[in-house]
py3Dmol code that shows the C-alpha trace and the ligand (Angstrom):
import py3Dmol

protein = """\
ATOM      1  CA  MET A   1      12.014 -28.385   6.201  1.00  0.00           C
ATOM      2  CA  ALA A   2      12.445 -26.742   2.813  1.00  0.00           C
ATOM      3  CA  SER A   3      10.802 -23.580   4.085  1.00  0.00           C
ATOM      4  CA  HIS A   4      13.052 -23.642   7.163  1.00  0.00           C
ATOM      5  CA  ARG A   5      16.116 -23.802   4.904  1.00  0.00           C
ATOM      6  CA  SER A   6      14.921 -21.023   2.640  1.00  0.00           C
ATOM      7  CA  ARG A   7      14.128 -18.830   5.657  1.00  0.00           C
ATOM      8  CA  ARG A   8      17.709 -19.211   6.900  1.00  0.00           C
ATOM      9  CA  GLY A   9      19.028 -18.570   3.389  1.00  0.00           C
ATOM     10  CA  ARG A  10      17.062 -15.353   3.202  1.00  0.00           C
ATOM     11  CA  LYS A  11      18.374 -14.210   6.557  1.00  0.00           C
ATOM     12  CA  ALA A  12      21.972 -14.891   5.559  1.00  0.00           C
ATOM     13  CA  SER A  13      21.592 -12.927   2.322  1.00  0.00           C
ATOM     14  CA  ARG A  14      19.953 -10.033   4.218  1.00  0.00           C
ATOM     15  CA  ASP A  15      22.909  -9.858   6.547  1.00  0.00           C
ATOM     16  CA  LYS A  16      25.421  -9.749   3.705  1.00  0.00           C
ATOM     17  CA  HIS A  17      23.718  -7.339   1.330  1.00  0.00           C
ATOM     18  CA  PRO A  18      21.911  -4.046   1.682  1.00  0.00           C
ATOM     19  CA  LYS A  19      18.261  -4.726   2.272  1.00  0.00           C
ATOM     20  CA  PRO A  20      16.306  -4.680  -0.996  1.00  0.00           C
ATOM     21  CA  TYR A  21      13.965  -1.832  -0.117  1.00  0.00           C
ATOM     22  CA  LYS A  22      11.297  -0.858  -2.605  1.00  0.00           C
ATOM     23  CA  ILE A  23      10.093   2.674  -3.277  1.00  0.00           C
ATOM     24  CA  VAL A  24       6.626   3.187  -4.676  1.00  0.00           C
ATOM     25  CA  PRO A  25       5.568   6.658  -5.842  1.00  0.00           C
ATOM     26  CA  SER A  26       1.885   7.320  -5.167  1.00  0.00           C
ATOM     27  CA  LEU A  27       0.238   9.123  -8.086  1.00  0.00           C
ATOM     28  CA  LEU A  28      -2.034  11.102  -5.773  1.00  0.00           C
ATOM     29  CA  SER A  29       0.358  14.080  -5.919  1.00  0.00           C
ATOM     30  CA  ALA A  30       1.313  13.714  -9.596  1.00  0.00           C
ATOM     31  CA  ASP A  31       0.596  16.380 -12.209  1.00  0.00           C
ATOM     32  CA  PHE A  32      -2.085  14.656 -14.298  1.00  0.00           C
ATOM     33  CA  THR A  33      -1.592  17.038 -17.212  1.00  0.00           C
ATOM     34  CA  ARG A  34       1.883  15.483 -17.603  1.00  0.00           C
ATOM     35  CA  LEU A  35       1.352  11.968 -16.289  1.00  0.00           C
ATOM     36  CA  GLY A  36       3.387  10.166 -18.987  1.00  0.00           C
ATOM     37  CA  GLU A  37       6.354  12.464 -18.461  1.00  0.00           C
ATOM     38  CA  GLN A  38       6.181  12.099 -14.688  1.00  0.00           C
ATOM     39  CA  LEU A  39       6.020   8.312 -14.937  1.00  0.00           C
ATOM     40  CA  ALA A  40       9.114   8.356 -17.155  1.00  0.00           C
ATOM     41  CA  GLN A  41      10.882  10.367 -14.454  1.00  0.00           C
ATOM     42  CA  VAL A  42      10.009   7.985 -11.621  1.00  0.00           C
ATOM     43  CA  GLU A  43      11.042   5.054 -13.794  1.00  0.00           C
ATOM     44  CA  ARG A  44      14.410   6.717 -14.568  1.00  0.00           C
ATOM     45  CA  ALA A  45      14.901   7.479 -10.887  1.00  0.00           C
ATOM     46  CA  GLY A  46      14.558   3.784 -10.022  1.00  0.00           C
ATOM     47  CA  ALA A  47      11.014   3.442  -8.662  1.00  0.00           C
ATOM     48  CA  ASP A  48      10.089  -0.198  -8.070  1.00  0.00           C
ATOM     49  CA  ARG A  49       6.396   0.159  -8.973  1.00  0.00           C
ATOM     50  CA  VAL A  50       3.717   2.859  -8.840  1.00  0.00           C
ATOM     51  CA  GLN A  51       0.631   3.118  -6.684  1.00  0.00           C
ATOM     52  CA  VAL A  52      -2.789   4.196  -7.922  1.00  0.00           C
ATOM     53  CA  ASP A  53      -4.859   5.530  -4.995  1.00  0.00           C
ATOM     54  CA  VAL A  54      -8.449   4.493  -5.521  1.00  0.00           C
ATOM     55  CA  MET A  55     -10.934   6.439  -3.372  1.00  0.00           C
ATOM     56  CA  ASP A  56     -14.706   6.129  -3.606  1.00  0.00           C
ATOM     57  CA  GLY A  57     -16.112   9.066  -1.627  1.00  0.00           C
ATOM     58  CA  HIS A  58     -17.470   6.628   0.989  1.00  0.00           C
ATOM     59  CA  PHE A  59     -14.664   4.686   2.664  1.00  0.00           C
ATOM     60  CA  VAL A  60     -12.708   7.960   2.471  1.00  0.00           C
ATOM     61  CA  PRO A  61     -14.215  11.350   1.557  1.00  0.00           C
ATOM     62  CA  PRO A  62     -12.454  12.058  -1.785  1.00  0.00           C
ATOM     63  CA  ILE A  63     -13.142  10.422  -5.142  1.00  0.00           C
ATOM     64  CA  THR A  64      -9.988   9.808  -7.144  1.00  0.00           C
ATOM     65  CA  MET A  65      -8.915   7.222  -9.722  1.00  0.00           C
ATOM     66  CA  GLY A  66     -10.280   4.058 -11.281  1.00  0.00           C
ATOM     67  CA  PRO A  67      -9.254   1.294 -13.706  1.00  0.00           C
ATOM     68  CA  LEU A  68      -9.023   3.776 -16.614  1.00  0.00           C
ATOM     69  CA  ILE A  69      -6.056   5.402 -14.913  1.00  0.00           C
ATOM     70  CA  VAL A  70      -4.405   1.994 -14.394  1.00  0.00           C
ATOM     71  CA  GLU A  71      -4.795   1.315 -18.126  1.00  0.00           C
ATOM     72  CA  ALA A  72      -3.279   4.694 -18.987  1.00  0.00           C
ATOM     73  CA  VAL A  73      -0.389   4.177 -16.562  1.00  0.00           C
ATOM     74  CA  ARG A  74       0.299   0.741 -18.045  1.00  0.00           C
ATOM     75  CA  ARG A  75       0.624   2.299 -21.490  1.00  0.00           C
ATOM     76  CA  CYS A  76       3.185   4.838 -20.222  1.00  0.00           C
ATOM     77  CA  THR A  77       5.530   2.679 -18.131  1.00  0.00           C
ATOM     78  CA  ARG A  78       6.905  -0.826 -17.697  1.00  0.00           C
ATOM     79  CA  LEU A  79       6.711  -0.450 -13.921  1.00  0.00           C
ATOM     80  CA  PRO A  80       4.236  -2.720 -12.159  1.00  0.00           C
ATOM     81  CA  VAL A  81       1.087  -1.013 -10.887  1.00  0.00           C
ATOM     82  CA  GLU A  82      -0.430  -1.532  -7.461  1.00  0.00           C
ATOM     83  CA  ALA A  83      -3.975  -0.389  -6.720  1.00  0.00           C
ATOM     84  CA  HIS A  84      -4.679   0.702  -3.150  1.00  0.00           C
ATOM     85  CA  LEU A  85      -8.453   0.300  -2.919  1.00  0.00           C
ATOM     86  CA  MET A  86      -9.772   2.747  -0.334  1.00  0.00           C
ATOM     87  CA  VAL A  87     -13.321   1.741  -1.185  1.00  0.00           C
ATOM     88  CA  GLU A  88     -16.311   0.062   0.387  1.00  0.00           C
ATOM     89  CA  HIS A  89     -17.180  -3.360  -1.075  1.00  0.00           C
ATOM     90  CA  PRO A  90     -13.743  -3.841  -2.637  1.00  0.00           C
ATOM     91  CA  GLU A  91     -14.851  -7.259  -3.974  1.00  0.00           C
ATOM     92  CA  ARG A  92     -17.023  -5.440  -6.542  1.00  0.00           C
ATOM     93  CA  GLN A  93     -14.017  -3.594  -8.018  1.00  0.00           C
ATOM     94  CA  ILE A  94     -11.356  -6.278  -8.193  1.00  0.00           C
ATOM     95  CA  GLU A  95     -12.224  -7.724 -11.596  1.00  0.00           C
ATOM     96  CA  ALA A  96     -12.041  -4.311 -13.309  1.00  0.00           C
ATOM     97  CA  PHE A  97      -8.657  -3.523 -11.770  1.00  0.00           C
ATOM     98  CA  LEU A  98      -7.246  -6.926 -12.767  1.00  0.00           C
ATOM     99  CA  GLU A  99      -8.592  -6.469 -16.309  1.00  0.00           C
ATOM    100  CA  ALA A 100      -6.841  -3.095 -16.444  1.00  0.00           C
ATOM    101  CA  GLY A 101      -3.501  -4.792 -15.689  1.00  0.00           C
ATOM    102  CA  THR A 102      -3.009  -4.225 -11.954  1.00  0.00           C
ATOM    103  CA  GLU A 103      -0.235  -6.491 -10.637  1.00  0.00           C
ATOM    104  CA  LEU A 104      -0.953  -6.006  -6.931  1.00  0.00           C
ATOM    105  CA  VAL A 105      -4.366  -5.255  -5.434  1.00  0.00           C
ATOM    106  CA  ILE A 106      -4.530  -3.966  -1.863  1.00  0.00           C
ATOM    107  CA  VAL A 107      -7.849  -3.974  -0.009  1.00  0.00           C
ATOM    108  CA  HIS A 108      -8.595  -2.507   3.394  1.00  0.00           C
ATOM    109  CA  TRP A 109      -9.176  -4.876   6.291  1.00  0.00           C
ATOM    110  CA  GLU A 110     -11.830  -2.415   7.551  1.00  0.00           C
ATOM    111  CA  ALA A 111     -13.766  -2.562   4.253  1.00  0.00           C
ATOM    112  CA  ALA A 112     -13.584  -6.291   3.519  1.00  0.00           C
ATOM    113  CA  VAL A 113     -15.984  -8.748   5.107  1.00  0.00           C
ATOM    114  CA  HIS A 114     -14.843 -11.982   3.380  1.00  0.00           C
ATOM    115  CA  LEU A 115     -11.114 -11.502   3.134  1.00  0.00           C
ATOM    116  CA  HIS A 116     -10.142 -15.078   2.254  1.00  0.00           C
ATOM    117  CA  ARG A 117     -12.485 -15.027  -0.737  1.00  0.00           C
ATOM    118  CA  ILE A 118     -11.144 -11.657  -1.883  1.00  0.00           C
ATOM    119  CA  VAL A 119      -7.500 -12.733  -1.555  1.00  0.00           C
ATOM    120  CA  ASP A 120      -8.253 -15.970  -3.457  1.00  0.00           C
ATOM    121  CA  SER A 121     -10.032 -14.099  -6.234  1.00  0.00           C
ATOM    122  CA  ILE A 122      -6.986 -11.864  -6.755  1.00  0.00           C
ATOM    123  CA  GLN A 123      -4.345 -14.600  -6.550  1.00  0.00           C
ATOM    124  CA  SER A 124      -6.262 -17.090  -8.702  1.00  0.00           C
ATOM    125  CA  ARG A 125      -6.022 -14.532 -11.539  1.00  0.00           C
ATOM    126  CA  GLY A 126      -2.227 -14.431 -11.213  1.00  0.00           C
ATOM    127  CA  ALA A 127      -2.038 -11.091  -9.380  1.00  0.00           C
ATOM    128  CA  ARG A 128      -0.696 -10.455  -5.891  1.00  0.00           C
ATOM    129  CA  ALA A 129      -2.909  -9.580  -2.931  1.00  0.00           C
ATOM    130  CA  GLY A 130      -2.304  -7.174  -0.074  1.00  0.00           C
ATOM    131  CA  VAL A 131      -4.270  -6.055   2.964  1.00  0.00           C
ATOM    132  CA  ALA A 132      -4.065  -2.528   4.394  1.00  0.00           C
ATOM    133  CA  LEU A 133      -4.625  -1.655   8.042  1.00  0.00           C
ATOM    134  CA  ASN A 134      -5.749   1.793   9.165  1.00  0.00           C
ATOM    135  CA  PRO A 135      -3.656   3.305  11.976  1.00  0.00           C
ATOM    136  CA  ALA A 136      -6.244   2.395  14.645  1.00  0.00           C
ATOM    137  CA  THR A 137      -6.649  -1.225  13.510  1.00  0.00           C
ATOM    138  CA  PRO A 138      -4.515  -3.554  15.624  1.00  0.00           C
ATOM    139  CA  ALA A 139      -1.797  -5.715  14.052  1.00  0.00           C
ATOM    140  CA  ALA A 140      -3.442  -8.768  15.622  1.00  0.00           C
ATOM    141  CA  ALA A 141      -6.342  -8.429  13.139  1.00  0.00           C
ATOM    142  CA  LEU A 142      -3.988  -9.950  10.531  1.00  0.00           C
ATOM    143  CA  GLU A 143      -3.096 -13.147  12.356  1.00  0.00           C
ATOM    144  CA  GLU A 144      -5.442 -15.508  10.455  1.00  0.00           C
ATOM    145  CA  ILE A 145      -5.078 -14.033   6.966  1.00  0.00           C
ATOM    146  CA  LEU A 146      -1.350 -13.247   7.009  1.00  0.00           C
ATOM    147  CA  PRO A 147      -0.114 -16.672   5.802  1.00  0.00           C
ATOM    148  CA  ARG A 148      -2.078 -16.071   2.555  1.00  0.00           C
ATOM    149  CA  LEU A 149      -0.879 -12.531   1.818  1.00  0.00           C
ATOM    150  CA  ASP A 150       1.745 -11.156  -0.551  1.00  0.00           C
ATOM    151  CA  LEU A 151       1.827  -7.792   1.216  1.00  0.00           C
ATOM    152  CA  VAL A 152       0.675  -6.003   4.346  1.00  0.00           C
ATOM    153  CA  LEU A 153       0.229  -2.241   4.120  1.00  0.00           C
ATOM    154  CA  VAL A 154       0.472  -0.473   7.470  1.00  0.00           C
ATOM    155  CA  MET A 155      -1.110   2.944   6.948  1.00  0.00           C
ATOM    156  CA  THR A 156       0.920   5.564   8.770  1.00  0.00           C
ATOM    157  CA  VAL A 157      -1.834   8.196   8.359  1.00  0.00           C
ATOM    158  CA  ASP A 158      -5.603   7.849   8.151  1.00  0.00           C
ATOM    159  CA  PRO A 159      -6.108   7.309   4.406  1.00  0.00           C
ATOM    160  CA  GLY A 160      -7.729   9.913   2.186  1.00  0.00           C
ATOM    161  CA  TYR A 161      -5.245  12.705   1.547  1.00  0.00           C
ATOM    162  CA  ALA A 162      -1.649  13.291   0.564  1.00  0.00           C
ATOM    163  CA  GLY A 163       0.537  15.556   2.663  1.00  0.00           C
ATOM    164  CA  GLN A 164      -0.608  14.475   6.137  1.00  0.00           C
ATOM    165  CA  ALA A 165       1.756  14.169   9.102  1.00  0.00           C
ATOM    166  CA  PHE A 166       3.167  10.704   9.853  1.00  0.00           C
ATOM    167  CA  LEU A 167       1.506   9.171  12.937  1.00  0.00           C
ATOM    168  CA  GLU A 168       4.309   8.223  15.349  1.00  0.00           C
ATOM    169  CA  GLY A 169       2.142   5.657  17.122  1.00  0.00           C
ATOM    170  CA  THR A 170       2.185   3.452  14.026  1.00  0.00           C
ATOM    171  CA  LEU A 171       5.908   2.574  14.431  1.00  0.00           C
ATOM    172  CA  PRO A 172       5.384  -0.011  17.199  1.00  0.00           C
ATOM    173  CA  LYS A 173       2.696  -1.551  14.994  1.00  0.00           C
ATOM    174  CA  VAL A 174       5.125  -1.842  12.077  1.00  0.00           C
ATOM    175  CA  LYS A 175       7.440  -3.692  14.469  1.00  0.00           C
ATOM    176  CA  ARG A 176       4.638  -6.021  15.586  1.00  0.00           C
ATOM    177  CA  VAL A 177       3.643  -6.747  11.990  1.00  0.00           C
ATOM    178  CA  ARG A 178       7.301  -7.471  11.093  1.00  0.00           C
ATOM    179  CA  GLU A 179       7.443 -10.012  13.940  1.00  0.00           C
ATOM    180  CA  MET A 180       4.235 -11.659  12.704  1.00  0.00           C
ATOM    181  CA  ILE A 181       5.547 -11.770   9.131  1.00  0.00           C
ATOM    182  CA  GLU A 182       8.815 -13.428  10.216  1.00  0.00           C
ATOM    183  CA  ARG A 183       6.801 -15.987  12.157  1.00  0.00           C
ATOM    184  CA  LEU A 184       3.973 -16.707   9.706  1.00  0.00           C
ATOM    185  CA  ASN A 185       4.980 -15.696   6.169  1.00  0.00           C
ATOM    186  CA  PRO A 186       8.540 -14.378   5.735  1.00  0.00           C
ATOM    187  CA  ASP A 187       8.099 -13.687   1.993  1.00  0.00           C
ATOM    188  CA  CYS A 188       5.316 -11.175   2.640  1.00  0.00           C
ATOM    189  CA  GLU A 189       6.207  -7.521   1.940  1.00  0.00           C
ATOM    190  CA  LEU A 190       5.628  -4.889   4.647  1.00  0.00           C
ATOM    191  CA  GLU A 191       4.660  -1.575   3.087  1.00  0.00           C
ATOM    192  CA  VAL A 192       4.147   1.776   4.816  1.00  0.00           C
ATOM    193  CA  ASP A 193       2.190   4.686   3.364  1.00  0.00           C
ATOM    194  CA  GLY A 194       1.409   8.190   4.628  1.00  0.00           C
ATOM    195  CA  GLY A 195       3.807  10.960   5.633  1.00  0.00           C
ATOM    196  CA  ILE A 196       6.778   8.961   4.318  1.00  0.00           C
ATOM    197  CA  ASP A 197       9.809  11.148   3.648  1.00  0.00           C
ATOM    198  CA  ALA A 198      13.573  11.130   4.240  1.00  0.00           C
ATOM    199  CA  GLU A 199      13.019  11.589   7.978  1.00  0.00           C
ATOM    200  CA  THR A 200      10.280   8.994   8.593  1.00  0.00           C
ATOM    201  CA  ALA A 201      11.303   6.320   6.030  1.00  0.00           C
ATOM    202  CA  PRO A 202      14.514   5.244   7.821  1.00  0.00           C
ATOM    203  CA  ARG A 203      12.609   5.006  11.112  1.00  0.00           C
ATOM    204  CA  ALA A 204       9.924   2.862   9.507  1.00  0.00           C
ATOM    205  CA  ALA A 205      12.702   0.742   7.936  1.00  0.00           C
ATOM    206  CA  ARG A 206      14.301   0.168  11.343  1.00  0.00           C
ATOM    207  CA  ALA A 207      10.889  -0.896  12.659  1.00  0.00           C
ATOM    208  CA  GLY A 208      10.703  -3.499   9.873  1.00  0.00           C
ATOM    209  CA  ALA A 209       9.133  -1.910   6.777  1.00  0.00           C
ATOM    210  CA  ASP A 210      10.630  -2.846   3.417  1.00  0.00           C
ATOM    211  CA  VAL A 211       8.360  -1.000   0.943  1.00  0.00           C
ATOM    212  CA  PHE A 212       7.845   2.779   1.093  1.00  0.00           C
ATOM    213  CA  VAL A 213       4.981   4.610  -0.605  1.00  0.00           C
ATOM    214  CA  ALA A 214       5.307   8.376  -0.988  1.00  0.00           C
ATOM    215  CA  ALA A 215       3.322  11.016  -2.841  1.00  0.00           C
ATOM    216  CA  SER A 216       4.413  14.490  -1.617  1.00  0.00           C
ATOM    217  CA  ALA A 217       8.049  13.576  -0.873  1.00  0.00           C
ATOM    218  CA  ILE A 218       8.478  12.512  -4.516  1.00  0.00           C
ATOM    219  CA  PHE A 219       6.070  14.530  -6.677  1.00  0.00           C
ATOM    220  CA  GLN A 220       6.307  17.762  -4.640  1.00  0.00           C
ATOM    221  CA  HIS A 221      10.044  17.684  -3.951  1.00  0.00           C
ATOM    222  CA  PRO A 222      11.471  21.208  -4.496  1.00  0.00           C
ATOM    223  CA  GLN A 223      14.273  19.823  -6.724  1.00  0.00           C
ATOM    224  CA  GLY A 224      11.922  17.640  -8.736  1.00  0.00           C
ATOM    225  CA  ILE A 225      10.745  14.053  -8.884  1.00  0.00           C
ATOM    226  CA  GLU A 226      14.087  12.380  -9.495  1.00  0.00           C
ATOM    227  CA  ALA A 227      15.731  14.231  -6.593  1.00  0.00           C
ATOM    228  CA  GLY A 228      12.756  13.332  -4.391  1.00  0.00           C
ATOM    229  CA  LEU A 229      13.044   9.648  -5.114  1.00  0.00           C
ATOM    230  CA  ARG A 230      16.839   9.646  -4.766  1.00  0.00           C
ATOM    231  CA  THR A 231      16.667  11.476  -1.426  1.00  0.00           C
ATOM    232  CA  LEU A 232      14.178   8.961  -0.113  1.00  0.00           C
ATOM    233  CA  ARG A 233      16.308   6.005  -1.207  1.00  0.00           C
ATOM    234  CA  GLN A 234      19.476   7.504   0.246  1.00  0.00           C
ATOM    235  CA  SER A 235      17.734   8.015   3.586  1.00  0.00           C
ATOM    236  CA  LEU A 236      17.211   4.270   4.052  1.00  0.00           C
ATOM    237  CA  PRO A 237      19.678   2.322   6.181  1.00  0.00           C
ATOM    238  CA  GLN A 238      22.158   0.432   3.994  1.00  0.00           C
ATOM    239  CA  ALA A 239      22.122  -2.740   6.056  1.00  0.00           C
ATOM    240  CA  LEU A 240      20.125  -3.901   9.037  1.00  0.00           C
TER     241      LEU A 240
END
"""
ligand_1 = """\
14
DX5
C -3.282 8.177 1.656
C -2.776 7.566 0.375
C -1.319 7.784 0.278
C -0.995 9.223 0.192
C 0.376 9.464 0.656
O -4.602 8.191 1.682
O -2.991 6.197 0.331
O -0.706 7.070 -0.762
O -1.191 9.690 -1.087
O 0.674 10.801 0.526
P 1.947 11.423 1.221
O 3.131 10.631 0.820
O 1.969 12.827 0.725
O 1.692 11.347 2.694
"""
view = py3Dmol.view(width=600, height=400)
view.addModel(protein, "pdb")
view.setStyle({"model": 0}, {"cartoon": {"style": "trace"}})
view.addModel(ligand_1, "xyz")
view.setStyle({"model": 1}, {"stick": {}})
view.zoomTo()
view.show()
């Protein structure tokens, strides 16, 4: 009963106020010679948290960042850090990322064999847990784990590289995941990542996304980082 009431309360407040969208710059396109400065800019521009893209050279071809980068980021900004683990055997990496101060750990459904155990190990340490789905993985794969999650990440490109074109076919999946979230776990965030810019973000928002990760559209914006973030935020619908 309580959860029924709070669900209705949430809906009423959504209808009255602009939807509280979150924007999450992905450090993959940052200039690492000036990371502190760039983090200060995204913080000033109103970013909600930052994403560290962790790639292991196996689950995806490139090798990128690890817990050392999370520690460095934490020393430069008050923004929460999420780690998107694009790695095989994510369970082996979780402890190090939590130790480094990661607030939200996202593992790939395709890389995780024992998802309940992984989600428990993250949440029992006081962090939040998310699961990412590759574009070809059906929304239905989430059904059993969704009630336990803090976030679902619908990848809108195959992970591995910044600057790829948004895959249109992922929009109906965002809609399906939104329906599942409303039914099974309305507090769960629905994040999209890959090819997100001022043209694709509002379409993903209308399909049901509420968190938007972007690398190129923010760090490579011709007018600079702050303009990139502002443009992205202004592109989002003001009310649903
Ligand atoms: C994809 C990464 C994304 C990527 C997004 O493998 O998880 O975060 O950096 O880059 P853009 O926003 O340039 O598509």
